[in-house]
C-alpha positions as CSV (number, residue, x, y, z in Angstrom):
1,X,-51.0,9.4,10.2
2,X,-49.7,11.8,12.8
3,X,-47.7,10.0,15.7
4,X,-47.3,11.9,19.3
5,X,-44.0,12.9,20.4
6,X,-44.0,10.0,23.1
7,X,-44.8,7.5,20.6
8,X,-42.0,8.6,18.4
9,X,-39.6,8.5,21.2
10,X,-40.6,5.0,22.1
11,X,-40.3,3.9,18.4
12,X,-36.9,5.5,18.3
13,X,-35.8,4.0,21.6
14,X,-37.0,0.4,20.2
15,X,-34.9,0.6,17.0
16,X,-31.9,1.9,19.0
17,X,-32.4,-1.4,21.4
18,X,-32.7,-3.6,18.4
19,X,-29.8,-1.9,16.8
20,X,-27.4,-2.4,20.1
21,X,-28.8,-6.0,20.5
22,X,-27.7,-6.9,16.9
23,X,-24.5,-5.3,17.0
24,X,-23.7,-6.8,20.3
25,X,-24.8,-10.4,19.0
26,X,-23.7,-10.4,15.7
27,X,-20.7,-8.1,15.4
28,X,-19.1,-7.9,18.9
29,X,-19.4,-11.1,20.4
30,X,-18.1,-13.0,17.1
31,X,-15.2,-10.8,17.2
32,X,-14.3,-11.5,20.8
33,X,-14.9,-15.1,20.1
34,X,-12.2,-14.8,17.3
35,X,-9.4,-12.8,19.3
36,X,-9.9,-15.6,22.1
37,X,-9.3,-18.2,19.6
38,X,-6.5,-16.3,18.1
39,X,-4.8,-16.1,21.7
40,X,-5.3,-19.7,22.3
41,X,-3.5,-20.5,18.9
42,X,-0.7,-18.1,20.0
43,X,0.1,-19.9,23.2
44,X,-0.1,-23.1,21.4
45,X,2.2,-21.9,18.8
46,X,4.5,-20.5,21.8
47,X,4.8,-23.8,23.5
48,X,5.7,-25.6,20.4
49,X,8.5,-23.3,19.7
50,X,9.9,-23.4,23.0
51,X,9.7,-27.1,22.8
52,X,11.6,-26.9,19.6
53,X,14.3,-24.9,20.7
54,X,14.8,-27.5,23.8
55,X,14.9,-30.3,21.3
56,X,17.3,-28.3,19.2
57,X,19.3,-27.6,22.0
58,X,19.8,-31.4,23.1
59,X,20.7,-32.0,19.4
60,X,23.1,-29.5,19.3
61,X,25.2,-31.0,22.2
């Protein structure tokens, strides 16, 4: 079965669109969500460290 050039190009385009969607949905977005979660964890940890330093400074007086 011989496909025309137009049909071959269309199939390649569809494959590319599916690849791009899968890459975005299952690779890019989870990675971005993980980075955002780590950023939130870092902020929380920084606040706890600052609070701990304040408490330690009060205890040293």
